[in-house]
C-alpha positions as CSV (number, residue, x, y, z in Angstrom):
1,M,-0.7,-20.0,-26.4
2,R,-3.8,-18.1,-25.1
3,E,-5.9,-16.0,-27.4
4,R,-4.9,-12.3,-27.4
5,P,-7.8,-10.1,-26.4
6,F,-8.4,-6.7,-28.0
7,I,-6.8,-4.9,-25.1
8,A,-3.5,-6.7,-25.7
9,D,-3.6,-5.6,-29.3
10,L,-3.5,-2.0,-28.2
11,V,0.1,-2.5,-26.8
12,K,1.5,-5.3,-28.9
13,G,3.6,-3.0,-31.1
14,V,5.2,-1.1,-28.2
15,T,9.0,-1.4,-28.0
16,V,10.4,-2.9,-24.9
17,P,14.0,-1.7,-24.9
18,K,17.1,-3.8,-24.5
19,M,18.4,-3.7,-21.0
20,F,21.8,-4.3,-19.4
21,R,22.7,-5.3,-15.8
22,V,24.6,-3.0,-13.5
23,R,26.0,-3.3,-10.0
24,Q,25.5,-0.4,-7.7
25,I,28.1,0.0,-5.0
26,F,27.3,1.4,-1.6
27,P,29.3,1.7,1.7
28,R,29.1,-1.7,3.5
29,P,29.8,-1.6,7.2
30,K,28.5,-4.9,8.5
31,I,28.1,-7.1,11.6
32,E,28.4,-10.8,10.6
33,P,25.5,-12.9,12.0
34,K,28.0,-15.1,13.9
35,D,29.2,-12.0,15.8
36,I,25.7,-10.7,16.7
37,P,25.3,-12.8,19.9
38,G,28.6,-11.4,21.2
39,V,27.8,-7.8,20.3
40,I,24.4,-8.0,22.1
41,E,25.9,-9.7,25.1
42,K,28.6,-7.0,25.4
43,L,26.1,-4.2,25.1
44,L,23.6,-5.5,27.6
45,S,26.2,-6.5,30.1
46,E,26.8,-2.9,30.8
47,E,25.6,-2.3,34.4
48,K,22.8,0.2,33.6
49,F,21.1,-2.5,31.4
50,S,22.0,-5.8,33.1
51,S,21.1,-4.5,36.6
52,Q,17.5,-3.9,35.6
53,I,16.8,-7.6,35.1
54,K,16.2,-9.4,38.3
55,P,15.6,-13.2,38.8
56,G,12.0,-14.1,38.2
57,M,11.1,-11.0,36.3
58,R,8.7,-11.5,33.3
59,I,10.2,-9.5,30.5
60,A,8.3,-8.7,27.2
61,I,10.4,-8.4,24.1
62,T,8.9,-6.7,21.1
63,A,9.1,-8.1,17.5
64,G,7.7,-6.3,14.5
65,S,6.2,-7.1,11.1
66,R,9.1,-5.9,8.9
67,G,11.6,-8.1,7.1
68,I,14.5,-7.0,9.3
69,A,17.9,-8.5,8.8
70,N,18.7,-11.1,11.4
71,N,15.5,-10.3,13.2
72,A,15.0,-13.8,14.6
73,L,18.6,-13.9,15.8
74,T,18.6,-10.6,17.5
75,T,15.3,-11.3,19.2
76,K,16.7,-14.7,20.4
77,C,19.9,-13.0,21.7
78,I,17.9,-10.6,23.8
79,A,15.8,-13.4,25.2
80,D,18.9,-15.4,26.0
81,F,20.4,-12.5,27.8
82,V,17.3,-12.1,29.9
83,K,17.4,-15.8,30.8
84,S,21.1,-15.5,31.7
85,R,20.1,-13.0,34.3
86,G,17.4,-15.2,35.7
87,G,14.5,-13.4,34.0
88,E,11.6,-15.1,32.2
89,P,11.4,-13.6,28.6
90,F,8.5,-13.8,26.3
91,V,7.9,-12.2,22.9
92,V,5.0,-10.0,21.9
93,P,4.1,-9.0,18.3
94,A,4.4,-5.3,18.1
95,M,2.9,-4.4,14.8
96,G,-0.2,-2.2,15.2
97,S,-2.9,-3.5,12.8
98,H,-0.7,-5.7,10.7
99,G,-1.3,-9.4,10.3
100,G,-4.9,-8.8,9.4
101,S,-5.3,-7.2,12.8
102,T,-5.7,-10.6,14.5
103,A,-3.6,-12.4,17.1
104,E,-3.3,-15.4,14.8
105,G,-2.3,-13.3,11.9
106,Q,0.4,-11.5,13.9
107,R,1.9,-14.7,15.2
108,A,2.0,-16.0,11.6
109,V,3.9,-12.9,10.5
110,L,6.5,-13.5,13.1
111,E,6.7,-17.2,12.2
112,G,7.3,-16.2,8.6
113,Y,10.5,-14.5,9.7
114,G,11.6,-17.5,11.7
115,I,10.6,-16.0,15.0
116,T,9.1,-19.1,16.6
117,E,8.8,-20.5,20.1
118,E,11.0,-23.4,19.1
119,Y,13.8,-21.2,17.8
120,L,13.6,-18.6,20.6
121,Q,13.1,-21.1,23.4
122,C,10.6,-18.8,25.0
123,P,6.9,-18.1,24.6
124,I,5.3,-15.9,22.0
125,L,2.2,-14.3,23.5
126,S,0.1,-12.8,20.7
127,S,-3.1,-10.9,21.5
128,M,-4.9,-7.8,20.2
129,E,-6.1,-7.0,23.7
130,V,-4.8,-3.8,25.0
131,K,-4.6,-2.1,28.5
132,K,-4.8,1.6,29.3
133,I,-1.5,2.7,31.0
134,G,-2.1,6.4,31.2
135,V,-2.6,9.6,29.2
136,N,-0.3,11.6,27.0
137,E,0.7,15.2,27.4
138,E,-2.5,16.3,25.5
139,G,-4.8,14.2,27.6
140,G,-5.2,11.3,25.1
141,D,-5.6,7.8,26.4
142,V,-2.6,5.5,25.9
143,Y,-3.0,1.8,25.5
144,I,-0.5,-0.9,24.9
145,D,-0.5,-4.7,24.5
146,K,-2.0,-6.3,27.6
147,Y,0.8,-8.9,28.0
148,A,3.4,-6.2,27.8
149,A,1.6,-3.8,30.1
150,E,1.4,-6.5,32.8
151,A,5.0,-7.6,32.4
152,D,7.7,-6.7,34.9
153,G,9.7,-5.1,32.1
154,I,9.7,-4.4,28.4
155,I,12.6,-4.5,26.0
156,I,12.0,-2.8,22.7
157,G,13.5,-4.8,19.8
158,C,13.2,-2.9,16.5
159,R,15.0,-1.4,13.5
160,I,15.5,2.3,12.9
161,K,15.1,3.7,9.4
162,P,13.4,6.6,7.5
163,H,9.6,6.3,7.3
164,T,7.7,6.1,4.1
165,A,5.1,8.7,4.6
166,F,6.4,11.5,7.0
167,R,9.5,13.2,8.2
168,G,10.5,14.0,11.7
169,P,13.1,13.3,14.4
170,Y,11.4,10.0,15.2
171,E,10.3,8.0,12.2
172,S,10.4,4.1,12.0
173,G,12.1,3.1,15.2
174,I,11.9,2.9,18.9
175,M,9.2,5.6,19.5
176,K,7.0,4.3,16.7
177,M,7.4,0.7,18.0
178,M,6.1,1.8,21.4
179,A,3.4,4.2,20.1
180,I,2.0,2.1,17.2
181,G,3.5,-1.3,17.4
182,L,2.7,-2.0,21.1
183,G,-0.5,0.0,20.8
184,K,-2.0,-2.7,18.5
185,Q,-5.1,-1.7,16.5
186,Y,-6.0,0.9,19.1
187,G,-2.6,2.6,19.1
188,A,-2.3,2.5,15.4
189,E,-5.7,4.2,15.0
190,A,-5.0,6.8,17.7
191,C,-1.7,7.9,16.0
192,H,-3.0,7.8,12.5
193,E,-6.4,9.5,13.2
194,A,-5.0,13.0,12.7
195,G,-3.3,11.8,9.5
196,F,0.4,11.7,8.5
197,K,0.5,15.5,8.6
198,N,0.6,15.1,12.4
199,M,2.5,11.9,12.6
200,A,5.9,13.5,13.5
201,K,4.1,15.0,16.5
202,N,2.0,12.0,17.5
203,V,4.6,9.3,17.4
204,P,6.8,10.9,20.2
205,L,3.6,12.2,22.0
206,F,2.4,8.6,22.5
207,G,5.9,7.1,22.7
208,K,7.0,9.3,25.6
209,A,3.8,8.4,27.5
210,V,4.7,4.7,27.0
211,I,8.1,5.3,28.5
212,K,6.5,7.2,31.4
213,Y,3.7,4.8,32.3
214,A,4.8,1.3,31.0
215,P,7.7,-0.8,32.4
216,V,10.0,0.0,29.5
217,L,13.6,-0.9,30.5
218,F,15.6,-0.2,27.4
219,A,15.7,-0.7,23.6
220,V,17.9,-2.7,21.3
221,P,17.6,-1.1,17.9
222,T,19.4,-2.2,14.8
223,I,20.5,-0.3,11.7
224,E,20.9,-1.8,8.3
225,N,23.3,-1.0,5.4
226,A,22.3,-0.7,1.8
227,Y,22.6,-4.4,1.3
228,D,19.9,-5.3,3.9
229,E,22.6,-6.4,6.4
230,T,22.9,-5.5,10.0
231,C,25.6,-2.8,10.3
232,K,24.9,-1.5,13.8
233,I,23.3,-2.6,17.0
234,A,22.7,-0.2,19.9
235,A,21.4,-0.4,23.4
236,V,19.4,2.7,24.6
237,N,18.1,3.0,28.1
238,A,14.5,4.1,28.5
239,D,15.5,7.6,29.8
240,E,17.9,8.0,26.8
241,I,15.5,7.2,23.9
242,E,14.1,10.7,23.4
243,E,17.6,12.2,23.1
244,K,19.5,9.4,21.2
245,E,17.0,8.1,18.7
246,P,17.2,11.2,16.3
247,D,20.9,10.7,15.8
248,L,20.4,7.0,15.2
249,L,17.8,7.9,12.5
250,K,20.3,10.2,10.8
251,E,22.8,7.4,10.8
252,A,20.3,4.9,9.3
253,A,19.4,7.4,6.6
254,S,23.0,7.7,5.6
255,Y,23.3,4.0,4.9
256,M,20.1,3.6,2.8
257,A,20.4,2.3,-0.7
258,K,19.0,4.2,-3.7
259,I,18.7,4.0,-7.4
260,L,21.7,5.9,-8.7
261,V,20.0,7.4,-11.7
262,D,17.7,10.2,-10.9
263,S,14.8,9.6,-13.3
264,C,13.2,7.2,-15.7
265,D,10.1,6.8,-17.9
266,V,9.1,3.5,-16.5
267,L,10.2,1.8,-13.3
268,I,9.8,-2.0,-13.3
269,V,9.5,-3.5,-9.8
270,D,9.7,-7.3,-10.0
271,E,8.1,-7.9,-6.5
272,I,6.5,-5.9,-3.7
273,G,5.6,-7.1,-0.2
274,K,5.5,-6.2,3.5
275,N,8.8,-7.9,4.0
276,Y,10.4,-5.2,1.8
277,S,8.6,-2.2,3.2
278,G,5.5,-1.3,5.1
279,D,4.3,0.3,1.9
280,G,5.1,-2.8,-0.2
281,M,7.7,-0.9,-2.1
282,D,9.7,1.7,-0.2
283,P,8.9,5.1,-1.7
284,N,12.2,6.4,-0.4
285,I,13.5,4.3,-3.3
286,T,10.6,4.2,-5.8
287,G,9.2,7.7,-5.3
288,T,5.7,6.3,-4.8
289,F,4.8,8.3,-1.7
290,C,1.4,7.9,-0.3
291,T,1.4,11.4,1.3
292,P,2.9,14.8,0.5
293,Y,4.8,14.8,3.8
294,A,7.8,12.9,2.5
295,T,9.8,13.1,-0.7
296,G,12.7,11.3,-2.4
297,G,13.4,8.3,-4.6
298,I,13.6,8.1,-8.3
299,D,11.4,10.3,-10.5
300,A,9.4,7.8,-12.6
301,Q,6.5,8.7,-14.9
302,R,5.1,5.1,-14.7
303,V,5.6,2.2,-12.3
304,V,4.8,-1.4,-13.0
305,V,4.6,-4.1,-10.4
306,L,5.0,-7.7,-11.7
307,D,4.5,-9.9,-8.6
308,L,4.0,-10.2,-4.8
309,S,6.4,-11.8,-2.5
310,E,5.5,-15.1,-0.8
311,E,6.3,-13.5,2.6
312,T,3.6,-10.8,2.2
313,H,0.8,-13.5,2.3
314,G,-1.3,-11.7,-0.3
315,N,-1.0,-8.2,1.3
316,G,-0.5,-6.1,-1.8
317,I,-0.5,-2.7,0.0
318,G,1.4,-0.2,-2.0
319,L,0.1,-1.7,-5.3
320,G,-2.2,1.3,-5.6
321,Y,0.8,3.6,-6.4
322,A,1.7,1.5,-9.4
323,S,0.4,2.4,-12.9
324,A,-0.1,-1.2,-14.0
325,T,0.3,-4.7,-12.7
326,T,-0.3,-8.3,-13.8
327,K,-3.2,-10.7,-13.6
328,R,-0.8,-12.9,-11.4
329,V,-0.6,-10.2,-8.8
330,F,-4.4,-9.6,-8.9
331,E,-5.1,-13.3,-8.3
332,K,-2.7,-13.4,-5.3
333,L,-4.3,-10.4,-3.5
334,D,-5.8,-11.1,0.0
335,L,-8.0,-8.1,0.6
336,A,-8.7,-9.2,4.2
337,S,-5.0,-8.7,4.8
338,M,-4.7,-5.5,2.9
339,Y,-7.6,-3.4,4.0
340,P,-7.2,-3.3,7.9
341,N,-3.8,-1.7,7.5
342,A,-5.1,0.9,5.0
343,I,-8.2,1.7,7.0
344,T,-6.2,2.0,10.2
345,C,-3.6,4.4,8.8
346,T,-6.4,6.4,7.0
347,V,-4.5,6.3,3.7
348,L,-6.5,4.3,1.1
349,G,-4.5,4.9,-2.0
350,G,-2.1,2.0,-1.4
351,V,-4.8,-0.6,-1.7
352,R,-6.3,0.6,-5.0
353,I,-5.9,-1.7,-7.9
354,P,-4.2,-0.3,-11.0
355,I,-4.7,-1.4,-14.6
356,I,-4.3,-5.2,-14.8
357,M,-2.6,-6.8,-17.8
358,E,-2.3,-10.5,-18.6
359,S,1.4,-10.7,-18.8
360,D,4.6,-9.1,-17.6
361,K,5.3,-7.9,-21.1
362,E,1.9,-6.3,-21.6
363,A,2.1,-4.6,-18.2
364,I,5.5,-3.1,-19.1
365,Q,4.2,-2.1,-22.6
366,V,1.1,-0.3,-21.3
367,C,3.3,1.8,-19.1
368,I,5.6,2.7,-21.9
369,K,2.7,3.4,-24.3
370,T,1.0,5.8,-21.8
371,C,4.1,7.8,-21.0
372,N,3.9,11.4,-22.3
373,E,6.6,13.4,-24.1
374,I,9.2,10.6,-24.4
375,D,11.0,8.9,-27.3
376,K,9.0,5.6,-27.3
377,T,11.6,4.0,-29.6
378,R,14.2,4.5,-26.8
379,P,12.3,4.6,-23.5
380,R,14.3,5.0,-20.4
381,V,13.5,2.0,-18.2
382,V,14.8,0.9,-14.8
383,R,14.2,-2.6,-13.5
384,I,14.7,-3.5,-9.8
385,P,14.0,-6.9,-8.0
386,N,12.3,-5.1,-5.1
387,S,12.9,-1.9,-3.1
388,L,15.2,-3.5,-0.6
389,H,17.9,-5.3,-2.7
390,L,19.4,-2.7,-5.1
391,E,22.9,-3.9,-5.6
392,H,22.1,-5.5,-9.0
393,I,19.5,-3.7,-11.2
394,M,18.9,-3.3,-14.9
395,L,18.9,-0.2,-17.1
396,S,17.7,0.3,-20.6
397,E,20.4,0.9,-23.2
398,D,19.6,4.6,-23.4
399,Y,21.4,5.0,-20.1
400,L,24.7,3.6,-21.4
401,E,26.4,7.0,-22.0
402,E,24.8,8.7,-19.0
403,I,26.1,6.3,-16.3
404,K,29.7,6.6,-17.4
405,G,29.7,9.8,-15.4
406,I,28.2,8.2,-12.3
407,P,30.6,6.8,-9.7
408,N,29.8,3.5,-8.0
409,I,28.0,2.0,-10.9
410,E,29.6,-1.0,-12.7
411,I,28.3,-2.4,-16.0
412,E,27.8,-6.1,-15.7
413,S,26.4,-7.1,-19.2
414,E,25.8,-6.0,-22.7
415,P,22.3,-4.7,-23.6
416,M,19.9,-7.7,-24.2
417,E,16.3,-8.4,-24.9
418,L,14.3,-9.1,-21.7
419,P,13.7,-12.9,-21.6
420,F,9.9,-13.2,-22.1
421,D,8.4,-16.6,-22.8
422,E,5.8,-17.2,-25.4
423,D,3.1,-16.0,-23.0
424,G,5.0,-12.8,-22.3
425,M,6.1,-13.8,-18.8
426,L,9.7,-13.1,-17.6
427,W,11.8,-16.0,-16.6
């Protein structure tokens, strides 16, 4: 047992409430992974898509940096379709400045999601080099990935969902993948330079220029349900993207999970990471928005982050919106991975480091202790595993009566003490 420093003595008497498990129930339309190849084959076999791929054409397929359900599989299915029509597919990382803003880092991000040359049976061409393809409607230069720009065609593989920092008809999806993902460091900086206040304008501004000047053929976006499962796959021709993406975004928003209680004193997030959200923890769930241009999520007075995911490779972006964290998280941080993303998007708050406590228990206790105007003998605490998987969560016993009036919540256990070991770590 380690010695307890003075700082720990400040919180050692703070009550951590008993908590009980609940199951949150959301609509669950779903495409089974085994059915995905057939769905994509059927979609792309439509004449307006299949006729665009000619034998010998070199086709770039985009793959991003998010933990998208069945991402490797959908990417492979698109590549297989291109090959079936005599084309020569290759994959390009389309993730702006992510992956430490290096070609090797971006390839490693894809490999972490199972998107490898061995699995895809086609090359992955990763480079931060970009090529100017034209100018947008305001006269700004538009650059995209050099390999994609020089291809005979580009297919945009992506996921559509609400963004974490702004609202508009085009948020995370096809337009953003073209404007920022394919734009690499340059494109990310160009779109973010005016700040998130102008992002709803800049994403389609650059995206439409990519459609006009680059060899974009069509997009194959996916939508996920509240359980992080693929529930829809679409095929959208290049000349249809501007019209059709907004409706797909509305559909994606309707399927998003949420925490079914409106507020809490302390929100415990077991793990954050880029595989869960571009912001580490999705503020559409946690309420931890980095800008005033988007709202939503639970209203929490304090947020505590206990760990980083293995898949995030030390990128703790989003940690800055927590109130407290653990020494374990601090020791895992890779600042070289975190900082390029924050500098590029011009929002630095997410890479700040909150108060650091030795253990899980102390990090939770310091958040409870510093809450204002609450009953500290019965704090209202919500615990989630991460911001992506919200079917099973925990609530403190003060919620027992309240949730009886909330549909789609099932109680799964009696209130119990959180299982801390002798060092105050959860197991």
